[in-house]
C-alpha positions as CSV (number, residue, x, y, z in Angstrom):
1,M,0.0,0.0,0.0
2,K,1.5,3.3,-1.1
3,K,1.9,6.0,1.6
4,I,2.8,9.6,1.3
5,V,3.6,10.0,5.0
6,L,4.6,8.0,8.0
7,S,1.5,8.7,10.1
8,V,2.4,9.9,13.6
9,A,0.0,10.1,16.5
10,C,0.9,12.1,19.6
11,A,-0.7,13.6,22.7
12,V,-1.8,17.2,22.6
13,S,0.9,18.1,25.2
14,A,3.7,16.9,22.9
15,F,5.2,18.9,20.1
16,C,4.5,17.1,16.9
17,S,7.4,18.3,14.8
18,P,10.9,16.6,14.8
19,S,12.6,20.0,14.6
20,W,11.7,20.8,18.2
21,A,10.8,17.4,19.6
22,Q,13.6,17.5,22.2
23,E,12.6,20.9,23.5
24,T,9.5,19.5,25.1
25,T,11.5,17.2,27.4
26,L,13.1,20.1,29.2
27,S,11.9,20.0,32.8
28,K,13.3,23.5,33.6
29,P,13.9,25.2,30.3
30,S,16.5,28.0,30.1
31,L,14.7,31.1,28.9
32,Q,16.3,32.8,25.9
33,K,15.4,36.0,24.2
34,I,13.8,35.5,20.8
35,T,16.0,36.1,17.7
36,P,15.2,36.5,14.0
37,D,16.5,33.0,13.3
38,A,14.3,31.6,16.0
39,L,11.3,33.5,14.6
40,W,11.7,31.7,11.3
41,K,11.9,28.3,13.0
42,L,8.4,28.7,14.4
43,G,5.6,26.6,12.9
44,R,3.0,28.7,11.2
45,V,-0.4,27.1,12.1
46,G,-3.5,27.6,9.8
47,L,-6.9,26.2,10.4
48,E,-8.4,24.3,7.4
49,D,-11.7,22.5,8.3
50,I,-13.8,20.8,11.0
51,S,-15.7,17.6,10.6
52,R,-19.5,17.7,10.5
53,D,-19.7,16.1,13.9
54,G,-17.2,18.6,15.3
55,Q,-14.8,15.8,16.5
56,K,-11.9,16.2,14.1
57,V,-10.0,19.4,13.1
58,L,-7.9,19.7,10.0
59,Y,-5.0,22.2,10.0
60,G,-1.7,23.0,8.2
61,V,1.7,23.9,9.6
62,T,4.2,25.8,7.5
63,T,7.9,25.5,8.3
64,Y,10.8,27.2,6.6
65,D,14.1,26.0,5.4
66,L,16.4,29.0,5.5
67,A,19.2,27.4,3.5
68,A,16.8,26.4,0.7
69,N,15.0,29.8,1.1
70,K,11.6,28.3,0.9
71,G,8.7,27.0,3.0
72,D,6.9,23.7,3.2
73,R,3.3,23.1,4.5
74,N,2.0,19.8,5.7
75,L,-1.5,18.8,6.9
76,F,-2.5,17.4,10.3
77,V,-5.7,16.2,12.0
78,V,-6.3,16.7,15.8
79,D,-9.1,15.1,17.8
80,A,-11.1,17.9,19.3
81,K,-11.7,16.0,22.6
82,S,-8.5,14.0,23.2
83,G,-6.1,16.3,21.5
84,T,-4.4,13.4,19.7
85,V,-2.6,14.7,16.6
86,K,-2.0,12.7,13.4
87,A,0.2,13.8,10.5
88,L,-1.5,13.4,7.1
89,T,0.9,14.6,4.4
90,S,4.5,15.4,3.8
91,L,4.8,16.0,0.1
92,P,7.6,18.3,-1.1
93,G,6.1,21.8,-1.2
94,S,2.8,22.8,0.3
95,E,-0.6,21.2,0.7
96,T,-3.5,23.7,1.0
97,E,-7.2,24.2,0.9
98,A,-8.0,21.0,2.7
99,V,-11.5,19.7,3.6
100,F,-13.0,16.6,5.2
101,L,-14.9,14.3,2.9
102,R,-17.1,11.2,3.3
103,G,-18.0,12.1,6.9
104,G,-14.4,12.7,7.9
105,S,-12.9,9.4,6.7
106,L,-11.2,11.1,3.8
107,V,-9.4,14.4,3.3
108,G,-9.2,16.4,0.0
109,F,-6.5,19.0,-0.5
110,M,-4.9,21.0,-3.3
111,Y,-1.3,20.3,-4.3
112,Q,0.5,22.0,-7.2
113,G,-2.8,23.2,-8.6
114,Q,-4.6,19.8,-8.5
115,L,-7.1,18.1,-6.2
116,W,-5.8,15.1,-4.2
117,T,-7.4,12.9,-1.6
118,V,-5.8,10.9,1.2
119,S,-7.2,8.5,3.8
120,M,-7.3,9.5,7.4
121,D,-4.4,7.2,8.2
122,G,-2.2,8.9,5.6
123,T,-2.6,6.1,3.0
124,E,-4.1,5.9,-0.5
125,P,-3.0,9.2,-1.9
126,I,-4.9,9.8,-5.2
127,Q,-4.5,12.7,-7.6
128,R,-8.1,13.5,-8.7
129,T,-7.7,16.2,-11.3
130,E,-5.3,17.1,-14.0
131,F,-6.4,20.5,-15.1
132,P,-4.3,22.4,-17.6
133,N,-2.2,25.0,-15.8
134,G,-3.7,24.1,-12.5
135,V,-6.4,25.9,-10.5
136,G,-6.7,27.7,-7.2
137,N,-9.1,29.3,-4.6
138,V,-11.1,26.0,-4.3
139,K,-14.5,25.5,-2.7
140,I,-15.9,21.9,-2.5
141,L,-19.5,20.7,-2.0
142,E,-19.9,17.0,-1.4
143,R,-23.2,16.0,-3.0
144,K,-25.5,13.3,-1.7
145,D,-24.6,11.1,-4.7
146,G,-21.0,11.1,-3.4
147,R,-19.6,13.2,-6.2
148,L,-17.7,16.4,-5.5
149,L,-18.7,19.8,-7.0
150,M,-15.5,21.8,-7.2
151,V,-15.6,25.6,-7.7
152,F,-12.3,27.3,-8.3
153,T,-10.3,30.0,-10.2
154,A,-9.1,29.1,-13.7
155,S,-7.3,31.3,-16.1
156,E,-8.5,32.2,-19.7
157,K,-6.3,34.0,-22.2
158,L,-8.3,36.6,-24.0
159,D,-5.8,39.3,-25.0
160,K,-2.8,39.3,-27.2
161,S,0.6,38.6,-25.7
162,P,3.6,40.8,-26.7
163,S,4.9,38.1,-29.0
164,E,1.5,38.0,-30.8
165,I,1.5,41.8,-31.3
166,H,4.8,41.8,-33.2
167,P,5.4,38.2,-34.1
168,D,8.3,39.1,-36.4
169,L,10.3,40.4,-33.4
170,P,10.6,37.3,-31.2
171,K,13.5,38.7,-29.1
172,A,11.8,42.0,-28.3
173,D,11.2,42.5,-24.6
174,F,8.3,44.9,-24.0
175,A,4.8,45.4,-22.8
176,L,2.1,47.7,-24.3
177,Y,-0.8,49.3,-22.5
178,D,-3.5,51.7,-23.5
179,D,-5.5,51.9,-20.2
180,L,-5.0,52.1,-16.4
181,M,-4.6,49.1,-14.1
182,Y,-1.8,47.8,-16.2
183,R,-0.2,46.7,-12.9
184,H,-1.7,45.7,-9.6
185,W,0.1,45.4,-6.2
186,D,3.0,43.2,-7.4
187,Q,2.1,42.0,-10.9
188,Y,1.8,43.5,-14.3
189,K,-1.4,42.7,-16.3
190,D,-0.9,39.9,-18.7
191,A,-3.1,38.5,-21.5
192,S,-5.2,36.3,-19.1
193,Y,-8.2,36.7,-16.8
194,D,-9.1,34.7,-13.7
195,H,-12.6,33.2,-13.9
196,M,-15.0,31.3,-11.7
197,A,-15.1,27.7,-13.0
198,F,-16.4,24.4,-11.8
199,A,-16.0,20.7,-12.3
200,S,-17.5,17.4,-11.0
201,V,-15.3,14.7,-9.4
202,D,-16.3,11.1,-8.9
203,L,-14.6,9.7,-5.8
204,S,-15.5,6.2,-6.8
205,S,-13.2,6.5,-9.9
206,T,-9.4,6.9,-10.0
207,E,-9.6,8.6,-13.5
208,K,-8.3,12.1,-13.3
209,V,-10.7,14.9,-14.2
210,K,-9.2,17.1,-16.9
211,E,-12.1,19.3,-18.1
212,F,-14.1,22.0,-16.3
213,T,-16.7,24.6,-17.1
214,D,-15.7,28.2,-17.2
215,A,-18.8,30.1,-16.0
216,M,-17.4,33.4,-17.2
217,K,-16.0,32.3,-20.5
218,G,-15.1,35.1,-22.8
219,E,-15.5,37.8,-20.1
220,K,-12.6,40.2,-19.6
221,F,-13.2,40.4,-15.9
222,D,-11.7,38.6,-12.9
223,S,-13.2,36.6,-10.1
224,P,-12.1,36.7,-7.3
225,V,-11.5,40.5,-7.3
226,P,-7.8,41.0,-7.6
227,P,-5.4,41.2,-6.0
228,M,-6.4,39.8,-2.6
229,G,-9.5,37.8,-3.4
230,G,-9.6,34.1,-2.5
231,S,-12.0,31.2,-2.1
232,D,-14.3,33.2,0.0
233,A,-15.4,34.9,-3.2
234,Y,-17.4,31.7,-4.0
235,T,-20.3,29.8,-2.4
236,I,-22.3,26.8,-3.5
237,S,-26.0,26.3,-2.7
238,P,-26.7,23.2,-0.6
239,E,-28.2,21.2,-3.5
240,G,-25.4,22.3,-5.8
241,R,-27.5,24.1,-8.5
242,Y,-26.4,27.7,-7.8
243,I,-23.0,29.3,-7.4
244,A,-22.7,32.8,-6.1
245,Y,-19.5,34.6,-6.9
246,V,-18.0,38.1,-6.5
247,S,-16.5,40.1,-9.4
248,K,-15.8,43.7,-10.2
249,K,-16.9,43.8,-13.8
250,K,-15.1,47.0,-14.7
251,T,-11.9,47.7,-16.7
252,G,-9.2,50.3,-17.0
253,I,-9.7,53.7,-15.5
254,E,-13.2,52.7,-14.2
255,F,-11.7,49.7,-12.3
256,A,-8.9,51.9,-10.9
257,L,-11.4,54.5,-9.6
258,S,-14.1,52.2,-8.1
259,T,-14.6,49.5,-5.4
260,N,-18.0,48.7,-6.7
261,S,-17.9,44.9,-7.0
262,A,-21.1,42.8,-7.3
263,L,-22.5,39.4,-6.4
264,Y,-23.6,37.2,-9.3
265,L,-25.7,34.1,-9.1
266,F,-24.9,31.4,-11.7
267,D,-27.4,28.7,-12.4
268,R,-25.7,25.5,-13.4
269,E,-28.8,24.0,-14.9
270,T,-29.6,26.9,-17.3
271,G,-26.1,28.4,-17.6
272,T,-27.5,31.8,-16.9
273,T,-26.0,34.5,-14.6
274,L,-28.0,37.0,-12.5
275,E,-26.5,40.1,-10.8
276,L,-27.8,40.4,-7.3
277,P,-28.7,43.5,-5.4
278,G,-25.9,44.9,-3.2
279,Q,-24.3,48.2,-2.1
280,P,-22.1,50.7,-4.0
281,G,-18.9,49.4,-2.4
282,Y,-17.1,46.1,-2.1
283,E,-19.2,42.9,-1.9
284,S,-17.5,39.9,-0.4
285,A,-17.8,36.5,1.4
286,P,-21.1,35.2,0.0
287,Q,-22.6,32.2,1.9
288,F,-25.8,30.2,1.5
289,S,-27.6,29.4,4.7
290,P,-27.6,25.6,5.4
291,D,-31.3,25.4,4.3
292,G,-30.6,27.4,1.1
293,S,-33.3,30.0,2.0
294,V,-30.9,32.9,2.4
295,L,-27.8,34.3,0.7
296,S,-25.6,36.3,3.1
297,F,-22.7,38.5,2.2
298,L,-20.5,41.3,3.5
299,S,-20.9,44.7,1.8
300,M,-19.6,48.2,2.0
301,P,-22.0,51.1,1.6
302,M,-19.6,53.6,-0.2
303,D,-18.0,53.3,-3.6
304,G,-14.3,54.2,-3.6
305,Y,-13.7,53.6,0.2
306,E,-11.9,50.3,0.6
307,S,-11.9,50.5,4.4
308,D,-15.6,51.2,4.9
309,V,-17.6,49.3,7.5
310,N,-18.0,45.7,6.3
311,Q,-21.7,45.2,7.0
312,L,-23.5,41.8,7.1
313,H,-26.4,41.5,4.6
314,M,-29.1,38.9,4.1
315,L,-31.0,38.3,0.9
316,S,-34.0,36.0,0.9
317,L,-34.1,33.5,-1.9
318,R,-37.6,32.1,-1.3
319,G,-41.1,33.3,-0.7
320,P,-44.3,34.1,-2.7
321,M,-42.5,36.7,-4.7
322,G,-39.4,34.7,-5.3
323,M,-36.0,36.3,-4.6
324,G,-36.0,39.4,-2.4
325,K,-35.5,42.6,-4.2
326,N,-33.2,44.1,-1.5
327,A,-30.8,42.7,1.0
328,V,-31.4,43.3,4.7
329,R,-28.5,44.9,6.6
330,L,-27.5,43.6,10.0
331,L,-24.9,45.0,12.5
332,D,-24.5,48.5,11.0
333,E,-21.2,49.5,12.7
334,E,-19.4,46.3,13.4
335,Y,-16.2,45.8,11.3
336,I,-16.7,42.1,10.5
337,E,-13.6,40.1,9.4
338,S,-15.3,36.8,8.6
339,Y,-18.4,34.8,9.5
340,Q,-19.9,31.3,9.1
341,W,-23.4,29.8,9.2
342,V,-23.8,27.1,11.7
343,D,-27.5,26.3,11.1
344,A,-30.5,28.1,9.6
345,T,-30.7,30.5,12.5
346,T,-27.2,30.8,13.8
347,L,-24.0,32.6,12.7
348,V,-20.6,33.0,14.2
349,Y,-18.4,35.9,13.2
350,N,-15.2,37.7,14.3
351,H,-14.7,41.4,14.4
352,A,-12.3,44.1,15.5
353,F,-12.8,45.3,19.0
354,Q,-10.5,47.7,20.9
355,G,-7.2,46.5,19.7
356,T,-8.2,42.8,19.5
357,Q,-10.2,40.4,17.4
358,Q,-13.1,38.6,19.1
359,L,-15.7,36.0,18.2
360,V,-19.5,36.5,18.5
361,R,-22.4,34.1,18.1
362,L,-25.5,35.6,16.4
363,E,-28.9,34.1,16.9
364,L,-31.4,35.0,14.1
365,T,-35.1,34.8,13.6
366,P,-36.2,32.2,11.0
367,A,-36.4,33.3,7.4
368,L,-40.2,33.1,6.8
369,H,-42.5,34.2,4.0
370,G,-39.6,35.4,1.8
371,E,-38.3,37.7,4.4
372,A,-34.6,37.7,5.4
373,P,-33.8,36.9,9.1
374,A,-33.2,39.5,11.7
375,V,-31.0,39.6,14.8
376,K,-32.5,37.9,17.8
377,K,-29.6,37.7,20.1
378,R,-25.8,38.6,20.1
379,I,-23.6,36.4,22.3
380,P,-19.9,37.4,22.8
381,L,-17.8,34.2,22.8
382,T,-14.3,35.4,23.5
383,S,-12.5,38.2,25.4
384,G,-9.1,39.2,26.5
385,N,-6.0,40.6,24.8
386,Y,-6.0,38.1,21.9
387,N,-6.7,38.0,18.2
388,Y,-9.1,35.2,17.3
389,G,-8.7,34.8,13.5
390,A,-9.9,32.1,11.2
391,F,-12.5,29.7,12.7
392,K,-14.8,26.8,12.0
393,A,-17.9,25.7,13.8
394,A,-19.9,22.4,13.7
395,Q,-22.3,20.7,16.1
396,G,-21.7,23.2,18.9
397,T,-17.9,23.0,18.6
398,I,-16.0,26.1,17.6
399,V,-12.3,26.0,16.7
400,A,-10.3,29.2,16.1
401,E,-6.8,30.4,15.4
402,R,-5.6,32.5,18.3
403,Q,-2.5,34.7,18.6
404,D,-1.1,37.5,20.7
405,M,2.0,39.7,20.7
406,N,4.0,36.9,22.4
407,H,2.6,33.8,20.7
408,A,2.1,32.8,17.1
409,N,-1.1,31.1,15.9
410,E,-2.3,28.0,17.7
411,L,-5.8,26.4,17.5
412,F,-8.2,26.8,20.5
413,T,-11.7,25.3,21.1
414,V,-14.2,28.0,22.0
415,A,-17.2,27.3,24.3
416,W,-20.5,27.6,22.5
417,N,-21.9,29.7,25.4
418,G,-18.8,31.9,25.7
419,T,-17.7,30.5,29.0
420,G,-14.0,29.9,28.0
421,V,-11.4,28.6,25.6
422,K,-9.1,25.6,25.7
423,P,-5.8,25.0,23.7
424,L,-6.1,22.4,21.0
425,T,-2.7,22.5,19.3
426,R,0.7,23.2,20.8
427,V,2.9,23.3,17.7
428,N,5.2,25.9,19.1
429,E,5.0,24.8,22.8
430,G,8.7,23.8,22.9
431,A,9.8,27.1,21.5
432,N,7.5,29.1,23.7
433,A,8.7,27.2,26.8
434,T,12.3,28.3,26.2
435,T,11.5,31.9,25.1
436,A,11.5,34.8,27.5
437,Q,8.2,36.6,27.1
438,S,7.6,40.3,27.0
439,K,5.4,42.1,29.4
440,I,2.6,43.9,27.5
441,E,0.7,46.8,29.1
442,K,-2.6,48.2,27.8
443,R,-2.6,51.9,28.4
444,W,-5.2,54.6,27.7
445,I,-3.6,58.0,26.9
446,K,-5.4,61.3,26.6
447,T,-5.1,62.9,23.1
448,T,-4.8,66.6,22.2
449,D,-8.5,66.7,21.5
450,G,-9.5,65.1,24.8
451,K,-10.1,61.5,23.5
452,Q,-8.8,58.3,25.0
453,L,-6.1,56.5,22.9
454,L,-5.5,52.8,23.5
455,T,-1.8,52.2,23.3
456,W,0.1,49.0,23.8
457,V,3.4,49.3,25.6
458,I,5.7,46.3,25.1
459,F,8.6,45.9,27.6
460,P,11.9,43.9,27.3
461,P,11.6,40.5,28.8
462,D,14.2,41.4,31.4
463,F,12.8,44.8,32.1
464,D,14.1,46.6,35.2
465,S,12.2,49.8,36.1
466,T,15.4,51.2,37.7
467,K,17.1,51.3,34.3
468,T,16.4,53.4,31.2
469,Y,15.7,51.9,27.8
470,P,15.7,53.2,24.2
471,T,12.1,53.4,23.0
472,L,10.4,52.9,19.6
473,L,7.2,54.5,18.4
474,Y,5.5,51.9,16.1
475,C,3.5,53.5,13.3
476,Q,0.8,51.2,11.9
477,G,0.0,50.9,8.2
478,G,-3.3,50.8,6.5
479,P,-4.1,53.4,7.4
480,Q,-7.3,51.8,8.5
481,S,-5.7,48.8,10.2
482,A,-5.9,48.1,13.9
483,V,-2.8,47.7,16.2
484,S,-4.3,44.5,17.6
485,Q,-2.8,41.5,19.3
486,F,-1.1,40.3,16.1
487,F,2.0,38.2,16.0
488,S,4.0,39.4,12.9
489,F,6.9,37.5,11.5
490,R,8.5,40.8,10.5
491,W,7.2,43.6,12.6
492,N,7.4,41.5,15.7
493,F,7.0,43.4,18.9
494,Q,8.5,40.6,21.0
495,L,11.6,40.6,18.9
496,M,12.0,44.4,19.2
497,A,11.6,44.2,23.0
498,A,14.1,41.3,23.1
499,R,16.7,43.6,21.6
500,G,16.3,45.9,24.5
501,Y,13.7,48.3,23.2
502,I,10.4,49.5,24.8
503,V,7.8,49.6,22.0
504,V,4.9,52.1,22.0
505,A,2.1,51.0,19.6
506,P,-0.9,53.4,19.6
507,N,-4.2,52.7,18.0
508,R,-4.2,56.2,16.6
509,R,-7.1,57.9,14.7
510,G,-8.2,55.8,11.7
511,V,-8.2,52.2,12.9
512,P,-11.2,49.9,13.3
513,G,-12.5,48.5,16.6
514,F,-13.2,51.9,18.3
515,G,-16.4,53.0,16.4
516,K,-17.1,54.3,12.9
517,E,-16.2,57.9,13.7
518,W,-12.7,56.9,15.0
519,N,-12.0,54.8,12.0
520,E,-13.1,57.4,9.5
521,A,-11.3,60.3,11.1
522,I,-8.1,59.7,9.2
523,S,-9.5,60.0,5.7
524,K,-8.4,63.2,4.1
525,D,-6.5,64.0,7.3
526,W,-3.5,61.7,7.1
527,G,-1.1,64.3,8.6
528,G,-3.5,65.8,11.1
529,Q,-4.9,64.3,14.3
530,A,-3.3,60.9,13.7
531,M,0.2,62.6,13.9
532,Q,-0.9,64.3,17.1
533,D,-2.1,60.9,18.5
534,Y,1.4,59.5,17.7
535,L,3.1,62.3,19.6
536,S,0.7,62.1,22.5
537,A,1.5,58.4,22.9
538,I,5.3,58.7,22.7
539,D,5.3,61.8,25.0
540,A,3.2,60.1,27.6
541,V,5.4,57.0,27.7
542,A,8.6,59.0,27.4
543,A,7.6,60.8,30.6
544,E,8.3,57.5,32.5
545,P,11.6,57.4,34.4
546,Y,12.6,54.1,32.6
547,V,12.5,55.7,29.1
548,N,15.7,57.1,27.7
549,K,14.4,60.3,26.2
550,E,17.6,60.8,24.2
551,A,17.1,57.5,22.5
552,L,13.7,57.6,20.9
553,G,13.0,56.1,17.4
554,A,10.1,55.9,15.0
555,V,9.4,52.9,12.7
556,G,6.6,51.9,10.3
557,A,5.5,50.6,6.9
558,S,3.1,51.7,4.2
559,Y,1.0,54.5,5.9
560,G,3.3,53.9,8.8
561,G,6.2,54.6,6.5
562,Y,4.5,57.8,5.4
563,S,4.1,58.6,9.1
564,V,7.8,58.2,9.7
565,Y,8.7,60.5,6.8
566,L,6.2,63.2,8.0
567,L,7.3,62.8,11.7
568,A,10.9,63.3,10.5
569,G,9.9,66.9,9.6
570,I,7.6,67.8,12.5
571,H,8.9,65.9,15.5
572,E,10.7,68.9,17.0
573,G,13.8,66.9,18.1
574,R,12.0,64.0,19.8
575,F,13.4,61.2,17.7
576,K,17.1,60.2,17.1
577,A,16.5,57.6,14.4
578,F,13.8,56.6,11.8
579,I,13.0,53.6,9.7
580,S,10.5,53.8,6.9
581,H,9.5,50.7,4.9
582,C,7.4,51.2,1.7
583,G,6.4,54.6,2.9
584,L,4.7,57.3,0.8
585,F,7.1,60.3,0.5
586,D,5.7,62.6,-2.1
587,L,1.9,62.4,-2.4
588,K,2.0,64.0,-5.8
589,S,4.4,61.6,-7.5
590,W,2.7,58.7,-5.6
591,Y,-0.7,59.7,-7.0
592,L,0.7,59.4,-10.5
593,T,2.4,56.0,-10.0
594,T,0.1,54.0,-7.7
595,E,-2.6,51.8,-9.2
596,E,-5.8,51.7,-7.1
597,L,-6.7,55.3,-7.5
598,F,-10.0,54.9,-5.6
599,F,-7.8,54.7,-2.5
600,A,-5.9,57.9,-3.3
601,N,-9.0,59.7,-4.2
602,Y,-10.9,58.9,-1.1
603,D,-8.1,59.0,1.5
604,I,-6.2,62.0,0.1
605,G,-9.2,63.7,-1.5
606,G,-8.5,63.6,-5.2
607,S,-5.9,64.9,-7.7
608,F,-3.5,67.7,-7.0
609,W,-4.5,69.6,-10.2
610,S,-8.2,69.9,-9.3
611,P,-9.6,73.4,-8.9
612,A,-9.5,73.0,-5.1
613,P,-6.6,70.7,-4.4
614,P,-6.8,68.7,-1.2
615,I,-4.7,70.2,1.7
616,S,-2.8,66.9,2.0
617,Y,-0.6,67.7,-1.0
618,D,0.7,70.8,0.8
619,L,0.1,70.6,4.6
620,H,0.5,66.8,5.0
621,N,3.1,66.0,2.3
622,P,6.4,64.7,3.8
623,I,8.5,66.0,0.9
624,N,7.5,69.6,2.0
625,Y,9.3,69.1,5.3
626,V,12.7,67.7,4.1
627,D,14.4,71.0,5.1
628,R,13.5,70.2,8.8
629,W,15.0,66.6,8.8
630,T,17.6,66.1,11.5
631,A,17.7,62.4,12.4
632,P,19.3,59.4,10.7
633,L,16.9,57.5,8.3
634,L,16.9,54.0,7.0
635,V,14.7,53.6,3.9
636,I,13.4,50.1,2.9
637,H,11.5,49.4,-0.3
638,G,10.6,46.6,-2.7
639,G,10.9,46.7,-6.5
640,K,7.6,45.0,-7.1
641,D,5.6,47.3,-4.8
642,F,3.1,48.9,-7.1
643,R,0.8,50.2,-4.4
644,V,3.6,52.4,-3.1
645,P,6.1,52.3,-6.0
646,E,9.9,52.2,-5.4
647,N,10.4,55.8,-6.5
648,Q,8.9,56.8,-3.1
649,G,11.8,55.2,-1.2
650,M,14.4,56.4,-3.8
651,E,13.2,60.0,-3.5
652,A,13.3,59.9,0.3
653,Y,16.7,58.4,0.4
654,Q,18.1,60.8,-2.2
655,A,16.7,63.7,-0.2
656,A,18.3,62.5,3.0
657,Q,21.6,62.0,1.2
658,L,21.5,65.5,-0.4
659,R,20.6,67.0,3.0
660,G,23.7,65.3,4.6
661,I,21.4,63.2,6.8
662,P,23.0,59.8,7.8
663,S,20.9,57.4,5.7
664,K,20.8,54.0,4.1
665,F,18.6,52.5,1.3
666,L,17.7,48.8,1.7
667,Y,16.3,47.6,-1.6
668,F,14.7,44.2,-2.4
669,P,14.2,44.1,-6.2
670,N,11.9,41.0,-6.2
671,E,9.8,41.8,-3.2
672,G,6.5,43.7,-3.2
673,H,4.7,45.6,-0.4
674,W,5.9,42.8,2.0
675,V,9.1,40.9,2.4
676,L,8.1,37.2,1.9
677,R,11.3,35.2,1.1
678,P,13.0,33.8,4.2
679,Q,16.6,35.0,3.6
680,N,15.3,38.4,2.5
681,G,13.4,38.4,5.8
682,L,16.6,37.8,7.7
683,V,18.4,40.5,5.9
684,W,15.5,42.8,6.7
685,H,15.8,42.0,10.4
686,R,19.6,42.3,10.5
687,E,19.6,45.7,8.8
688,F,16.6,46.9,10.9
689,Y,18.3,46.2,14.2
690,S,21.7,47.2,13.1
691,W,20.4,50.7,12.3
692,L,18.5,51.0,15.5
693,D,21.4,49.8,17.6
694,Q,23.8,52.2,15.8
695,W,21.8,55.2,16.7
696,L,19.8,54.4,19.8
697,Q,21.8,51.9,21.9
698,P,24.6,53.1,24.2
């Protein structure tokens, strides 16, 4: 019998990874400060699925080989009650998008763009599909007849490639465009489009499925909506007839200026597509209720505002008049991250709340007489200084990813009635047991306009209040992105603290989790109250006797990088060192090189040549304050960052050099808005801390 893994079962208290197996045997572990190398050795846990009876949980763990400069992801199953873990796969590369099949006796997963299945004991690996070029973003419905309905993203070539434009010049290297959105985030537009497609797979047959149906054939539009869309853009009705999908069916300048995506309902029996009613902004995450009576989705009310409140909507699909004409909106001001139907009257969702992410259970009224359900009861399920991320629920069992500033993702079971949580996996238990943890303080600071600012203060693990420490102001990106209890593998607060720095991380104006007014206060005021919030936070913490006021630094990426550039000109001598990663330096040149112009138009206020130019181009533009720069500056940028193109970093670095400001330019030609390759990540950390240590450490 062929096997793709040597199946391993282990108790939940043991660490099921050979790399760290010995660490769990330490009776009195010696605590060590975390290092960048140790950070890359952590297993990265991601929830995949939960069995229908709620007894088995499927998850993946990604580990990295620094020498090979790549990652590998394998699948595991853990028993929700006993905690027993079993390894399922160990193929070279990564296994993703895994689901339980046949009542939990079989697991389906994607590997190298094809569907595979494997038995629960790790045997009988079977490749089920052989699609040309592979597919991704897979959703699977197991039908009553035992066949699988797969919905996924497949590519269709509809435009001419450069070699087809000038076929007599085969060695020419060029691209030709005549409209906007010719590049997006980190990729240039090619001749192909991503489409929602589907296929049927018979589990009783070993013959590979090679053909599929493209539900958008010939359409020069994409689904999911690029660049961040995934499998949550699709949903399949319980009986398999309908597929709802999200697409922004616009092109060129119109695509660049709008967030107005829409929901479409494809009928597999008739081959017809119907556009469903929604709101002017983004639509996302469609889901059918388990009884098929309701289609739910998330939707934003305003076109052009990508960070608008993500509202939950319900659209009735049944009743005397047929499909409802309008969707009913629930939970007007909750910024929902994701949600899941549990039964016909129950939902679970997670949302941003005061610098954390928490889970909530929502009880609904039944959908009767063609009316969408309404909220009956809202039950908070989690609390505390944690981020509860991806989750799955079945038969009263809820399993969720959880992380905080000191701990990477692990899986936890969450009580149905909100009475507590229990650990389910301990992938990084050995590493955690030997790592000195940072103390994290939740502090409320008064702002210049009399508001209360939640600020996280992270202390070195060996903190001594009788000593003084260099201190960093962390500037968050987004800008509408909360400073929550996230565990970042690059902007890692525990790592900063372990290097001897106190970290000040404020939830300044413009982040979710503190009400709609707070979140929206930053739009068209990037350099206004948010900058004052930053200064209020650092000034309040710097007043403590344990802070070295002569060794303050400011660091950040994206909008946080913009914040660093602007603070460099208005900080009035507070800071002695700056680091800006992928920051916006000149709003005028950025407006003419970025791609998603709806973002620039809404958050900045429009073009700089309009009859009444937004004040940001003058008052809040970092380039206008270069003459006031005094402190050393490290600039970091990626060559494939098209949201904040590389010229922004180059301009800032050149300005610093011409001003005689001590400065360095760290450039990653093949990275985008993030640094994703392991060895590049290590270079990032080495240069980041080398710069800070040079200017802030004694």
